[in-house]
PDB file of all heavy atoms in Angstrom:
ATOM      1  N   MET A   1      79.347 109.797  79.123  1.00  0.00           N
ATOM      2  CA  MET A   1      78.876 109.641  80.450  1.00  0.00           C
ATOM      3  C   MET A   1      79.598 110.579  81.401  1.00  0.00           C
ATOM      4  O   MET A   1      78.979 111.172  82.253  1.00  0.00           O
ATOM      5  CB  MET A   1      78.967 108.188  80.884  1.00  0.00           C
ATOM      6  CG  MET A   1      78.465 107.940  82.271  1.00  0.00           C
ATOM      7  SD  MET A   1      76.706 108.298  82.442  1.00  0.00           S
ATOM      8  CE  MET A   1      76.019 106.707  82.332  1.00  0.00           C
ATOM      9  N   ALA A   2      80.931 110.633  81.248  1.00  0.00           N
ATOM     10  CA  ALA A   2      81.701 111.495  82.144  1.00  0.00           C
ATOM     11  C   ALA A   2      81.276 112.948  82.053  1.00  0.00           C
ATOM     12  O   ALA A   2      81.215 113.637  83.067  1.00  0.00           O
ATOM     13  CB  ALA A   2      83.210 111.347  81.836  1.00  0.00           C
ATOM     14  N   ILE A   3      81.002 113.384  80.829  1.00  0.00           N
ATOM     15  CA  ILE A   3      80.549 114.791  80.634  1.00  0.00           C
ATOM     16  C   ILE A   3      79.255 115.032  81.398  1.00  0.00           C
ATOM     17  O   ILE A   3      79.113 116.052  82.084  1.00  0.00           O
ATOM     18  CB  ILE A   3      80.401 115.082  79.137  1.00  0.00           C
ATOM     19  CG1 ILE A   3      81.741 115.052  78.448  1.00  0.00           C
ATOM     20  CG2 ILE A   3      79.696 116.442  78.932  1.00  0.00           C
ATOM     21  CD1 ILE A   3      81.679 115.081  76.953  1.00  0.00           C
ATOM     22  N   GLN A   4      78.335 114.126  81.308  1.00  0.00           N
ATOM     23  CA  GLN A   4      77.043 114.279  81.995  1.00  0.00           C
ATOM     24  C   GLN A   4      77.203 114.238  83.495  1.00  0.00           C
ATOM     25  O   GLN A   4      76.599 115.049  84.219  1.00  0.00           O
ATOM     26  CB  GLN A   4      76.068 113.212  81.532  1.00  0.00           C
ATOM     27  CG  GLN A   4      75.680 113.363  80.070  1.00  0.00           C
ATOM     28  CD  GLN A   4      74.884 112.187  79.554  1.00  0.00           C
ATOM     29  OE1 GLN A   4      75.024 111.057  80.036  1.00  0.00           O
ATOM     30  NE2 GLN A   4      74.098 112.394  78.539  1.00  0.00           N
ATOM     31  N   LEU A   5      78.005 113.328  84.017  1.00  0.00           N
ATOM     32  CA  LEU A   5      78.249 113.254  85.443  1.00  0.00           C
ATOM     33  C   LEU A   5      78.888 114.521  85.992  1.00  0.00           C
ATOM     34  O   LEU A   5      78.444 115.072  87.008  1.00  0.00           O
ATOM     35  CB  LEU A   5      79.103 112.037  85.790  1.00  0.00           C
ATOM     36  CG  LEU A   5      78.489 110.672  85.579  1.00  0.00           C
ATOM     37  CD1 LEU A   5      79.532 109.570  85.779  1.00  0.00           C
ATOM     38  CD2 LEU A   5      77.300 110.477  86.514  1.00  0.00           C
ATOM     39  N   LYS A   6      79.892 115.016  85.260  1.00  0.00           N
ATOM     40  CA  LYS A   6      80.575 116.226  85.671  1.00  0.00           C
ATOM     41  C   LYS A   6      79.627 117.417  85.661  1.00  0.00           C
ATOM     42  O   LYS A   6      79.617 118.249  86.570  1.00  0.00           O
ATOM     43  CB  LYS A   6      81.777 116.498  84.733  1.00  0.00           C
ATOM     44  CG  LYS A   6      82.701 117.559  85.179  1.00  0.00           C
ATOM     45  CD  LYS A   6      83.844 116.932  85.904  1.00  0.00           C
ATOM     46  CE  LYS A   6      85.045 117.873  86.049  1.00  0.00           C
ATOM     47  NZ  LYS A   6      86.212 117.190  86.479  1.00  0.00           N
ATOM     48  N   ALA A   7      78.781 117.489  84.623  1.00  0.00           N
ATOM     49  CA  ALA A   7      77.834 118.620  84.458  1.00  0.00           C
ATOM     50  C   ALA A   7      76.841 118.691  85.639  1.00  0.00           C
ATOM     51  O   ALA A   7      76.444 119.818  86.035  1.00  0.00           O
ATOM     52  CB  ALA A   7      77.094 118.458  83.158  1.00  0.00           C
ATOM     53  N   ILE A   8      76.462 117.575  86.181  1.00  0.00           N
ATOM     54  CA  ILE A   8      75.509 117.589  87.288  1.00  0.00           C
ATOM     55  C   ILE A   8      76.169 117.405  88.672  1.00  0.00           C
ATOM     56  O   ILE A   8      75.514 117.266  89.677  1.00  0.00           O
ATOM     57  CB  ILE A   8      74.350 116.553  87.081  1.00  0.00           C
ATOM     58  CG1 ILE A   8      74.897 115.115  87.026  1.00  0.00           C
ATOM     59  CG2 ILE A   8      73.540 116.894  85.860  1.00  0.00           C
ATOM     60  CD1 ILE A   8      73.809 114.044  86.979  1.00  0.00           C
ATOM     61  N   GLY A   9      77.519 117.433  88.673  1.00  0.00           N
ATOM     62  CA  GLY A   9      78.245 117.431  89.921  1.00  0.00           C
ATOM     63  C   GLY A   9      78.347 116.080  90.603  1.00  0.00           C
ATOM     64  O   GLY A   9      78.566 116.000  91.806  1.00  0.00           O
ATOM     65  N   VAL A  10      78.249 114.987  89.837  1.00  0.00           N
ATOM     66  CA  VAL A  10      78.341 113.668  90.414  1.00  0.00           C
ATOM     67  C   VAL A  10      79.819 113.196  90.299  1.00  0.00           C
ATOM     68  O   VAL A  10      80.353 113.104  89.213  1.00  0.00           O
ATOM     69  CB  VAL A  10      77.454 112.648  89.681  1.00  0.00           C
ATOM     70  CG1 VAL A  10      77.659 111.231  90.197  1.00  0.00           C
ATOM     71  CG2 VAL A  10      76.008 113.058  89.779  1.00  0.00           C
ATOM     72  N   PRO A  11      80.465 112.936  91.444  1.00  0.00           N
ATOM     73  CA  PRO A  11      81.859 112.432  91.380  1.00  0.00           C
ATOM     74  C   PRO A  11      81.946 111.028  90.795  1.00  0.00           C
ATOM     75  O   PRO A  11      81.034 110.255  90.928  1.00  0.00           O
ATOM     76  CB  PRO A  11      82.295 112.478  92.847  1.00  0.00           C
ATOM     77  CG  PRO A  11      81.076 112.390  93.631  1.00  0.00           C
ATOM     78  CD  PRO A  11      79.963 113.015  92.814  1.00  0.00           C
ATOM     79  N   PHE A  12      83.075 110.760  90.144  1.00  0.00           N
ATOM     80  CA  PHE A  12      83.232 109.440  89.533  1.00  0.00           C
ATOM     81  C   PHE A  12      84.724 109.092  89.477  1.00  0.00           C
ATOM     82  O   PHE A  12      85.586 109.940  89.631  1.00  0.00           O
ATOM     83  CB  PHE A  12      82.611 109.392  88.149  1.00  0.00           C
ATOM     84  CG  PHE A  12      83.172 110.394  87.163  1.00  0.00           C
ATOM     85  CD1 PHE A  12      84.217 110.057  86.305  1.00  0.00           C
ATOM     86  CD2 PHE A  12      82.668 111.687  87.106  1.00  0.00           C
ATOM     87  CE1 PHE A  12      84.708 110.988  85.438  1.00  0.00           C
ATOM     88  CE2 PHE A  12      83.171 112.629  86.218  1.00  0.00           C
ATOM     89  CZ  PHE A  12      84.194 112.282  85.385  1.00  0.00           C
ATOM     90  N   VAL A  13      84.987 107.813  89.242  1.00  0.00           N
ATOM     91  CA  VAL A  13      86.332 107.322  89.019  1.00  0.00           C
ATOM     92  C   VAL A  13      86.363 106.646  87.664  1.00  0.00           C
ATOM     93  O   VAL A  13      85.309 106.240  87.119  1.00  0.00           O
ATOM     94  CB  VAL A  13      86.810 106.328  90.104  1.00  0.00           C
ATOM     95  CG1 VAL A  13      86.892 107.004  91.450  1.00  0.00           C
ATOM     96  CG2 VAL A  13      85.916 105.107  90.165  1.00  0.00           C
ATOM     97  N   LEU A  14      87.563 106.512  87.100  1.00  0.00           N
ATOM     98  CA  LEU A  14      87.698 105.852  85.797  1.00  0.00           C
ATOM     99  C   LEU A  14      88.429 104.527  85.954  1.00  0.00           C
ATOM    100  O   LEU A  14      89.210 104.349  86.885  1.00  0.00           O
ATOM    101  CB  LEU A  14      88.580 106.684  84.869  1.00  0.00           C
ATOM    102  CG  LEU A  14      88.038 108.047  84.433  1.00  0.00           C
ATOM    103  CD1 LEU A  14      89.118 108.797  83.651  1.00  0.00           C
ATOM    104  CD2 LEU A  14      86.803 107.882  83.613  1.00  0.00           C
ATOM    105  N   ALA A  15      88.146 103.615  85.060  1.00  0.00           N
ATOM    106  CA  ALA A  15      88.917 102.375  84.901  1.00  0.00           C
ATOM    107  C   ALA A  15      89.264 102.322  83.409  1.00  0.00           C
ATOM    108  O   ALA A  15      88.587 101.728  82.615  1.00  0.00           O
ATOM    109  CB  ALA A  15      88.055 101.166  85.302  1.00  0.00           C
ATOM    110  N   SER A  16      90.354 103.027  83.083  1.00  0.00           N
ATOM    111  CA  SER A  16      90.754 103.191  81.693  1.00  0.00           C
ATOM    112  C   SER A  16      92.209 102.772  81.522  1.00  0.00           C
ATOM    113  O   SER A  16      93.032 103.033  82.392  1.00  0.00           O
ATOM    114  CB  SER A  16      90.580 104.655  81.270  1.00  0.00           C
ATOM    115  OG  SER A  16      91.119 104.854  79.985  1.00  0.00           O
ATOM    116  N   ALA A  17      92.495 102.206  80.381  1.00  0.00           N
ATOM    117  CA  ALA A  17      93.871 101.862  80.058  1.00  0.00           C
ATOM    118  C   ALA A  17      94.621 103.067  79.470  1.00  0.00           C
ATOM    119  O   ALA A  17      95.826 103.012  79.244  1.00  0.00           O
ATOM    120  CB  ALA A  17      93.910 100.709  79.080  1.00  0.00           C
ATOM    121  N   ALA A  18      93.918 104.142  79.229  1.00  0.00           N
ATOM    122  CA  ALA A  18      94.560 105.350  78.661  1.00  0.00           C
ATOM    123  C   ALA A  18      95.568 105.937  79.618  1.00  0.00           C
ATOM    124  O   ALA A  18      95.407 105.919  80.836  1.00  0.00           O
ATOM    125  CB  ALA A  18      93.473 106.423  78.358  1.00  0.00           C
ATOM    126  N   ASP A  19      96.637 106.489  79.050  1.00  0.00           N
ATOM    127  CA  ASP A  19      97.683 107.113  79.819  1.00  0.00           C
ATOM    128  C   ASP A  19      97.141 108.373  80.504  1.00  0.00           C
ATOM    129  O   ASP A  19      96.324 109.103  79.970  1.00  0.00           O
ATOM    130  CB  ASP A  19      98.837 107.496  78.853  1.00  0.00           C
ATOM    131  CG  ASP A  19     100.013 108.053  79.585  1.00  0.00           C
ATOM    132  OD1 ASP A  19     100.743 107.290  80.233  1.00  0.00           O
ATOM    133  OD2 ASP A  19     100.175 109.292  79.495  1.00  0.00           O
ATOM    134  N   GLN A  20      97.626 108.627  81.708  1.00  0.00           N
ATOM    135  CA  GLN A  20      97.173 109.779  82.478  1.00  0.00           C
ATOM    136  C   GLN A  20      97.356 111.105  81.720  1.00  0.00           C
ATOM    137  O   GLN A  20      96.563 111.981  81.793  1.00  0.00           O
ATOM    138  CB  GLN A  20      97.855 109.836  83.854  1.00  0.00           C
ATOM    139  CG  GLN A  20      97.222 110.808  84.817  1.00  0.00           C
ATOM    140  CD  GLN A  20      95.793 110.406  85.199  1.00  0.00           C
ATOM    141  OE1 GLN A  20      95.410 109.260  85.211  1.00  0.00           O
ATOM    142  NE2 GLN A  20      94.990 111.427  85.479  1.00  0.00           N
ATOM    143  N   ALA A  21      98.464 111.213  80.974  1.00  0.00           N
ATOM    144  CA  ALA A  21      98.740 112.416  80.185  1.00  0.00           C
ATOM    145  C   ALA A  21      97.662 112.616  79.114  1.00  0.00           C
ATOM    146  O   ALA A  21      97.279 113.743  78.809  1.00  0.00           O
ATOM    147  CB  ALA A  21     100.144 112.357  79.584  1.00  0.00           C
ATOM    148  N   VAL A  22      97.220 111.545  78.517  1.00  0.00           N
ATOM    149  CA  VAL A  22      96.168 111.605  77.514  1.00  0.00           C
ATOM    150  C   VAL A  22      94.865 112.030  78.177  1.00  0.00           C
ATOM    151  O   VAL A  22      94.162 112.900  77.623  1.00  0.00           O
ATOM    152  CB  VAL A  22      96.028 110.247  76.749  1.00  0.00           C
ATOM    153  CG1 VAL A  22      94.820 110.287  75.815  1.00  0.00           C
ATOM    154  CG2 VAL A  22      97.316 109.942  75.991  1.00  0.00           C
ATOM    155  N   LEU A  23      94.539 111.455  79.273  1.00  0.00           N
ATOM    156  CA  LEU A  23      93.317 111.805  79.978  1.00  0.00           C
ATOM    157  C   LEU A  23      93.336 113.262  80.418  1.00  0.00           C
ATOM    158  O   LEU A  23      92.298 113.973  80.339  1.00  0.00           O
ATOM    159  CB  LEU A  23      93.102 110.916  81.184  1.00  0.00           C
ATOM    160  CG  LEU A  23      92.860 109.442  80.914  1.00  0.00           C
ATOM    161  CD1 LEU A  23      92.832 108.638  82.213  1.00  0.00           C
ATOM    162  CD2 LEU A  23      91.576 109.229  80.134  1.00  0.00           C
ATOM    163  N   ALA A  24      94.497 113.769  80.784  1.00  0.00           N
ATOM    164  CA  ALA A  24      94.605 115.167  81.295  1.00  0.00           C
ATOM    165  C   ALA A  24      94.346 116.174  80.184  1.00  0.00           C
ATOM    166  O   ALA A  24      94.038 117.340  80.464  1.00  0.00           O
ATOM    167  CB  ALA A  24      95.990 115.370  81.881  1.00  0.00           C
ATOM    168  N   GLN A  25      94.435 115.755  78.935  1.00  0.00           N
ATOM    169  CA  GLN A  25      94.167 116.653  77.801  1.00  0.00           C
ATOM    170  C   GLN A  25      92.666 116.944  77.684  1.00  0.00           C
ATOM    171  O   GLN A  25      92.307 117.900  77.004  1.00  0.00           O
ATOM    172  CB  GLN A  25      94.693 116.042  76.493  1.00  0.00           C
ATOM    173  CG  GLN A  25      96.185 115.958  76.454  1.00  0.00           C
ATOM    174  CD  GLN A  25      96.674 115.211  75.228  1.00  0.00           C
ATOM    175  OE1 GLN A  25      95.901 114.894  74.337  1.00  0.00           O
ATOM    176  NE2 GLN A  25      97.966 114.926  75.225  1.00  0.00           N
ATOM    177  N   ASN A  26      91.836 116.168  78.314  1.00  0.00           N
ATOM    178  CA  ASN A  26      90.373 116.371  78.283  1.00  0.00           C
ATOM    179  C   ASN A  26      89.993 117.014  79.587  1.00  0.00           C
ATOM    180  O   ASN A  26      90.178 116.455  80.674  1.00  0.00           O
ATOM    181  CB  ASN A  26      89.672 115.011  78.111  1.00  0.00           C
ATOM    182  CG  ASN A  26      88.190 115.124  77.988  1.00  0.00           C
ATOM    183  OD1 ASN A  26      87.568 115.837  78.749  1.00  0.00           O
ATOM    184  ND2 ASN A  26      87.641 114.419  77.019  1.00  0.00           N
ATOM    185  N   ALA A  27      89.384 118.198  79.503  1.00  0.00           N
ATOM    186  CA  ALA A  27      89.046 118.941  80.726  1.00  0.00           C
ATOM    187  C   ALA A  27      88.103 118.186  81.645  1.00  0.00           C
ATOM    188  O   ALA A  27      88.198 118.307  82.863  1.00  0.00           O
ATOM    189  CB  ALA A  27      88.387 120.263  80.335  1.00  0.00           C
ATOM    190  N   VAL A  28      87.254 117.347  81.088  1.00  0.00           N
ATOM    191  CA  VAL A  28      86.310 116.561  81.929  1.00  0.00           C
ATOM    192  C   VAL A  28      87.052 115.498  82.694  1.00  0.00           C
ATOM    193  O   VAL A  28      86.706 115.200  83.830  1.00  0.00           O
ATOM    194  CB  VAL A  28      85.210 115.963  81.052  1.00  0.00           C
ATOM    195  CG1 VAL A  28      84.310 115.020  81.848  1.00  0.00           C
ATOM    196  CG2 VAL A  28      84.336 117.073  80.418  1.00  0.00           C
ATOM    197  N   LEU A  29      88.076 114.914  82.102  1.00  0.00           N
ATOM    198  CA  LEU A  29      88.770 113.775  82.732  1.00  0.00           C
ATOM    199  C   LEU A  29      90.011 114.176  83.506  1.00  0.00           C
ATOM    200  O   LEU A  29      90.535 113.406  84.306  1.00  0.00           O
ATOM    201  CB  LEU A  29      89.144 112.750  81.671  1.00  0.00           C
ATOM    202  CG  LEU A  29      87.997 112.199  80.843  1.00  0.00           C
ATOM    203  CD1 LEU A  29      88.511 111.240  79.808  1.00  0.00           C
ATOM    204  CD2 LEU A  29      86.942 111.533  81.743  1.00  0.00           C
ATOM    205  N   ALA A  30      90.480 115.399  83.297  1.00  0.00           N
ATOM    206  CA  ALA A  30      91.701 115.868  84.007  1.00  0.00           C
ATOM    207  C   ALA A  30      91.442 115.838  85.510  1.00  0.00           C
ATOM    208  O   ALA A  30      90.439 116.351  86.008  1.00  0.00           O
ATOM    209  CB  ALA A  30      92.045 117.270  83.536  1.00  0.00           C
ATOM    210  N   GLY A  31      92.335 115.204  86.222  1.00  0.00           N
ATOM    211  CA  GLY A  31      92.227 115.165  87.684  1.00  0.00           C
ATOM    212  C   GLY A  31      91.317 114.066  88.225  1.00  0.00           C
ATOM    213  O   GLY A  31      91.253 113.882  89.439  1.00  0.00           O
ATOM    214  N   VAL A  32      90.641 113.349  87.374  1.00  0.00           N
ATOM    215  CA  VAL A  32      89.784 112.261  87.815  1.00  0.00           C
ATOM    216  C   VAL A  32      90.654 111.024  88.117  1.00  0.00           C
ATOM    217  O   VAL A  32      91.559 110.708  87.385  1.00  0.00           O
ATOM    218  CB  VAL A  32      88.707 111.914  86.759  1.00  0.00           C
ATOM    219  CG1 VAL A  32      87.878 110.674  87.170  1.00  0.00           C
ATOM    220  CG2 VAL A  32      87.797 113.103  86.544  1.00  0.00           C
ATOM    221  N   ARG A  33      90.371 110.395  89.228  1.00  0.00           N
ATOM    222  CA  ARG A  33      91.144 109.172  89.606  1.00  0.00           C
ATOM    223  C   ARG A  33      90.909 108.103  88.592  1.00  0.00           C
ATOM    224  O   ARG A  33      89.808 107.728  88.243  1.00  0.00           O
ATOM    225  CB  ARG A  33      90.682 108.723  90.990  1.00  0.00           C
ATOM    226  CG  ARG A  33      91.479 107.563  91.506  1.00  0.00           C
ATOM    227  CD  ARG A  33      91.113 107.283  92.928  1.00  0.00           C
ATOM    228  NE  ARG A  33      91.840 106.119  93.437  1.00  0.00           N
ATOM    229  CZ  ARG A  33      91.595 105.573  94.586  1.00  0.00           C
ATOM    230  NH1 ARG A  33      90.711 106.071  95.406  1.00  0.00           N
ATOM    231  NH2 ARG A  33      92.265 104.513  94.967  1.00  0.00           N
ATOM    232  N   ASN A  34      92.031 107.538  88.080  1.00  0.00           N
ATOM    233  CA  ASN A  34      91.996 106.476  87.076  1.00  0.00           C
ATOM    234  C   ASN A  34      92.641 105.231  87.682  1.00  0.00           C
ATOM    235  O   ASN A  34      93.803 105.240  88.046  1.00  0.00           O
ATOM    236  CB  ASN A  34      92.730 106.881  85.802  1.00  0.00           C
ATOM    237  CG  ASN A  34      92.686 105.794  84.761  1.00  0.00           C
ATOM    238  OD1 ASN A  34      91.849 104.915  84.786  1.00  0.00           O
ATOM    239  ND2 ASN A  34      93.568 105.887  83.811  1.00  0.00           N
ATOM    240  N   LEU A  35      91.844 104.178  87.775  1.00  0.00           N
ATOM    241  CA  LEU A  35      92.371 102.924  88.383  1.00  0.00           C
ATOM    242  C   LEU A  35      93.129 102.089  87.380  1.00  0.00           C
ATOM    243  O   LEU A  35      93.806 101.111  87.792  1.00  0.00           O
ATOM    244  CB  LEU A  35      91.183 102.126  88.931  1.00  0.00           C
ATOM    245  CG  LEU A  35      90.370 102.848  89.998  1.00  0.00           C
ATOM    246  CD1 LEU A  35      89.162 102.016  90.391  1.00  0.00           C
ATOM    247  CD2 LEU A  35      91.191 103.238  91.185  1.00  0.00           C
ATOM    248  N   GLY A  36      93.035 102.400  86.102  1.00  0.00           N
ATOM    249  CA  GLY A  36      93.728 101.620  85.088  1.00  0.00           C
ATOM    250  C   GLY A  36      93.038 100.273  84.828  1.00  0.00           C
ATOM    251  O   GLY A  36      92.006  99.976  85.414  1.00  0.00           O
ATOM    252  N   LYS A  37      93.612  99.554  83.900  1.00  0.00           N
ATOM    253  CA  LYS A  37      93.078  98.227  83.528  1.00  0.00           C
ATOM    254  C   LYS A  37      94.218  97.260  83.445  1.00  0.00           C
ATOM    255  O   LYS A  37      95.274  97.625  82.992  1.00  0.00           O
ATOM    256  CB  LYS A  37      92.316  98.291  82.201  1.00  0.00           C
ATOM    257  CG  LYS A  37      90.971  98.957  82.328  1.00  0.00           C
ATOM    258  CD  LYS A  37      90.208  98.744  81.055  1.00  0.00           C
ATOM    259  CE  LYS A  37      88.812  99.330  81.222  1.00  0.00           C
ATOM    260  NZ  LYS A  37      88.017  99.093  80.010  1.00  0.00           N
ATOM    261  N   PRO A  38      94.048  96.044  83.869  1.00  0.00           N
ATOM    262  CA  PRO A  38      92.857  95.495  84.502  1.00  0.00           C
ATOM    263  C   PRO A  38      92.655  96.136  85.871  1.00  0.00           C
ATOM    264  O   PRO A  38      93.622  96.575  86.522  1.00  0.00           O
ATOM    265  CB  PRO A  38      93.103  94.028  84.607  1.00  0.00           C
ATOM    266  CG  PRO A  38      94.597  93.877  84.572  1.00  0.00           C
ATOM    267  CD  PRO A  38      95.133  95.035  83.781  1.00  0.00           C
ATOM    268  N   THR A  39      91.453  96.172  86.327  1.00  0.00           N
ATOM    269  CA  THR A  39      91.106  96.802  87.592  1.00  0.00           C
ATOM    270  C   THR A  39      90.780  95.762  88.646  1.00  0.00           C
ATOM    271  O   THR A  39      89.941  94.891  88.411  1.00  0.00           O
ATOM    272  CB  THR A  39      89.893  97.743  87.422  1.00  0.00           C
ATOM    273  OG1 THR A  39      90.197  98.684  86.397  1.00  0.00           O
ATOM    274  CG2 THR A  39      89.603  98.494  88.704  1.00  0.00           C
ATOM    275  N   ASP A  40      91.446  95.871  89.763  1.00  0.00           N
ATOM    276  CA  ASP A  40      91.162  94.981  90.892  1.00  0.00           C
ATOM    277  C   ASP A  40      89.814  95.411  91.524  1.00  0.00           C
ATOM    278  O   ASP A  40      89.604  96.579  91.784  1.00  0.00           O
ATOM    279  CB  ASP A  40      92.289  95.104  91.939  1.00  0.00           C
ATOM    280  CG  ASP A  40      92.042  94.273  93.165  1.00  0.00           C
ATOM    281  OD1 ASP A  40      92.261  93.035  93.094  1.00  0.00           O
ATOM    282  OD2 ASP A  40      91.593  94.848  94.148  1.00  0.00           O
ATOM    283  N   MET A  41      88.932  94.501  91.713  1.00  0.00           N
ATOM    284  CA  MET A  41      87.579  94.822  92.207  1.00  0.00           C
ATOM    285  C   MET A  41      87.607  95.417  93.639  1.00  0.00           C
ATOM    286  O   MET A  41      86.832  96.290  93.938  1.00  0.00           O
ATOM    287  CB  MET A  41      86.667  93.577  92.182  1.00  0.00           C
ATOM    288  CG  MET A  41      86.226  93.208  90.788  1.00  0.00           C
ATOM    289  SD  MET A  41      85.310  94.568  89.987  1.00  0.00           S
ATOM    290  CE  MET A  41      86.240  94.722  88.485  1.00  0.00           C
ATOM    291  N   ARG A  42      88.543  94.952  94.454  1.00  0.00           N
ATOM    292  CA  ARG A  42      88.649  95.575  95.788  1.00  0.00           C
ATOM    293  C   ARG A  42      89.112  97.006  95.706  1.00  0.00           C
ATOM    294  O   ARG A  42      88.641  97.856  96.429  1.00  0.00           O
ATOM    295  CB  ARG A  42      89.619  94.745  96.674  1.00  0.00           C
ATOM    296  CG  ARG A  42      88.948  93.480  97.173  1.00  0.00           C
ATOM    297  CD  ARG A  42      89.920  92.679  98.045  1.00  0.00           C
ATOM    298  NE  ARG A  42      89.981  91.414  97.347  1.00  0.00           N
ATOM    299  CZ  ARG A  42      91.048  90.658  97.259  1.00  0.00           C
ATOM    300  NH1 ARG A  42      92.170  90.973  97.806  1.00  0.00           N
ATOM    301  NH2 ARG A  42      91.010  89.522  96.601  1.00  0.00           N
ATOM    302  N   GLN A  43      90.056  97.259  94.793  1.00  0.00           N
ATOM    303  CA  GLN A  43      90.522  98.631  94.585  1.00  0.00           C
ATOM    304  C   GLN A  43      89.398  99.496  94.043  1.00  0.00           C
ATOM    305  O   GLN A  43      89.234 100.636  94.461  1.00  0.00           O
ATOM    306  CB  GLN A  43      91.709  98.626  93.610  1.00  0.00           C
ATOM    307  CG  GLN A  43      92.319  99.971  93.405  1.00  0.00           C
ATOM    308  CD  GLN A  43      93.441  99.948  92.360  1.00  0.00           C
ATOM    309  OE1 GLN A  43      93.571  99.020  91.582  1.00  0.00           O
ATOM    310  NE2 GLN A  43      94.218 100.970  92.329  1.00  0.00           N
ATOM    311  N   LEU A  44      88.585  98.965  93.149  1.00  0.00           N
ATOM    312  CA  LEU A  44      87.456  99.695  92.597  1.00  0.00           C
ATOM    313  C   LEU A  44      86.442 100.021  93.690  1.00  0.00           C
ATOM    314  O   LEU A  44      85.995 101.171  93.812  1.00  0.00           O
ATOM    315  CB  LEU A  44      86.784  98.922  91.481  1.00  0.00           C
ATOM    316  CG  LEU A  44      85.537  99.502  90.881  1.00  0.00           C
ATOM    317  CD1 LEU A  44      85.795 100.877  90.284  1.00  0.00           C
ATOM    318  CD2 LEU A  44      84.938  98.553  89.836  1.00  0.00           C
ATOM    319  N   ALA A  45      86.102  99.041  94.514  1.00  0.00           N
ATOM    320  CA  ALA A  45      85.161  99.282  95.600  1.00  0.00           C
ATOM    321  C   ALA A  45      85.669 100.325  96.551  1.00  0.00           C
ATOM    322  O   ALA A  45      84.903 101.202  96.962  1.00  0.00           O
ATOM    323  CB  ALA A  45      84.875  97.938  96.317  1.00  0.00           C
ATOM    324  N   ALA A  46      86.971 100.281  96.894  1.00  0.00           N
ATOM    325  CA  ALA A  46      87.527 101.265  97.803  1.00  0.00           C
ATOM    326  C   ALA A  46      87.506 102.663  97.161  1.00  0.00           C
ATOM    327  O   ALA A  46      87.193 103.651  97.849  1.00  0.00           O
ATOM    328  CB  ALA A  46      88.939 100.894  98.171  1.00  0.00           C
ATOM    329  N   ALA A  47      87.805 102.769  95.880  1.00  0.00           N
ATOM    330  CA  ALA A  47      87.820 104.048  95.216  1.00  0.00           C
ATOM    331  C   ALA A  47      86.430 104.644  95.135  1.00  0.00           C
ATOM    332  O   ALA A  47      86.252 105.852  95.329  1.00  0.00           O
ATOM    333  CB  ALA A  47      88.380 103.900  93.792  1.00  0.00           C
ATOM    334  N   VAL A  48      85.418 103.811  94.855  1.00  0.00           N
ATOM    335  CA  VAL A  48      84.032 104.287  94.839  1.00  0.00           C
ATOM    336  C   VAL A  48      83.590 104.764  96.221  1.00  0.00           C
ATOM    337  O   VAL A  48      82.991 105.813  96.374  1.00  0.00           O
ATOM    338  CB  VAL A  48      83.092 103.212  94.278  1.00  0.00           C
ATOM    339  CG1 VAL A  48      81.630 103.572  94.456  1.00  0.00           C
ATOM    340  CG2 VAL A  48      83.385 102.930  92.802  1.00  0.00           C
ATOM    341  N   ALA A  49      83.952 104.003  97.226  1.00  0.00           N
ATOM    342  CA  ALA A  49      83.630 104.395  98.590  1.00  0.00           C
ATOM    343  C   ALA A  49      84.320 105.732  98.974  1.00  0.00           C
ATOM    344  O   ALA A  49      83.682 106.610  99.536  1.00  0.00           O
ATOM    345  CB  ALA A  49      84.035 103.316  99.604  1.00  0.00           C
ATOM    346  N   ASP A  50      85.572 105.890  98.625  1.00  0.00           N
ATOM    347  CA  ASP A  50      86.299 107.108  98.904  1.00  0.00           C
ATOM    348  C   ASP A  50      85.671 108.294  98.165  1.00  0.00           C
ATOM    349  O   ASP A  50      85.509 109.381  98.726  1.00  0.00           O
ATOM    350  CB  ASP A  50      87.785 107.003  98.448  1.00  0.00           C
ATOM    351  CG  ASP A  50      88.595 106.074  99.313  1.00  0.00           C
ATOM    352  OD1 ASP A  50      88.125 105.692 100.427  1.00  0.00           O
ATOM    353  OD2 ASP A  50      89.685 105.708  98.882  1.00  0.00           O
ATOM    354  N   THR A  51      85.299 108.069  96.916  1.00  0.00           N
ATOM    355  CA  THR A  51      84.702 109.124  96.115  1.00  0.00           C
ATOM    356  C   THR A  51      83.321 109.504  96.672  1.00  0.00           C
ATOM    357  O   THR A  51      82.977 110.689  96.701  1.00  0.00           O
ATOM    358  CB  THR A  51      84.579 108.689  94.655  1.00  0.00           C
ATOM    359  OG1 THR A  51      85.917 108.374  94.188  1.00  0.00           O
ATOM    360  CG2 THR A  51      84.007 109.752  93.745  1.00  0.00           C
ATOM    361  N   ALA A  52      82.592 108.545  97.107  1.00  0.00           N
ATOM    362  CA  ALA A  52      81.243 108.810  97.656  1.00  0.00           C
ATOM    363  C   ALA A  52      81.324 109.644  98.953  1.00  0.00           C
ATOM    364  O   ALA A  52      80.443 110.436  99.223  1.00  0.00           O
ATOM    365  CB  ALA A  52      80.494 107.511  97.916  1.00  0.00           C
ATOM    366  N   ARG A  53      82.397 109.405  99.748  1.00  0.00           N
ATOM    367  CA  ARG A  53      82.593 110.163 100.980  1.00  0.00           C
ATOM    368  C   ARG A  53      83.049 111.585 100.756  1.00  0.00           C
ATOM    369  O   ARG A  53      82.904 112.456 101.627  1.00  0.00           O
ATOM    370  CB  ARG A  53      83.569 109.454 101.879  1.00  0.00           C
ATOM    371  CG  ARG A  53      82.971 108.253 102.564  1.00  0.00           C
ATOM    372  CD  ARG A  53      83.919 107.751 103.637  1.00  0.00           C
ATOM    373  NE  ARG A  53      85.135 107.138 103.117  1.00  0.00           N
ATOM    374  CZ  ARG A  53      85.246 105.840 102.831  1.00  0.00           C
ATOM    375  NH1 ARG A  53      84.238 105.017 103.053  1.00  0.00           N
ATOM    376  NH2 ARG A  53      86.368 105.346 102.368  1.00  0.00           N
ATOM    377  N   ALA A  54      83.640 111.845  99.619  1.00  0.00           N
ATOM    378  CA  ALA A  54      84.232 113.170  99.331  1.00  0.00           C
ATOM    379  C   ALA A  54      83.188 114.220  99.100  1.00  0.00           C
ATOM    380  O   ALA A  54      82.076 114.029  98.782  1.00  0.00           O
ATOM    381  CB  ALA A  54      85.176 113.105  98.122  1.00  0.00           C
TER     382      ALA A  54
END
């Protein structure tokens, strides 16, 4: 999904337990905001709103 979103220019955030260094090894995921897991729903809503405004 991330590959498709990036390809069409749709910004996104991640909610992954993966380490940031591991995510950075993938060009599609490098630099994408990762909220981690478990994810607080208020934090997720704020991150989506921030990303939508960008």
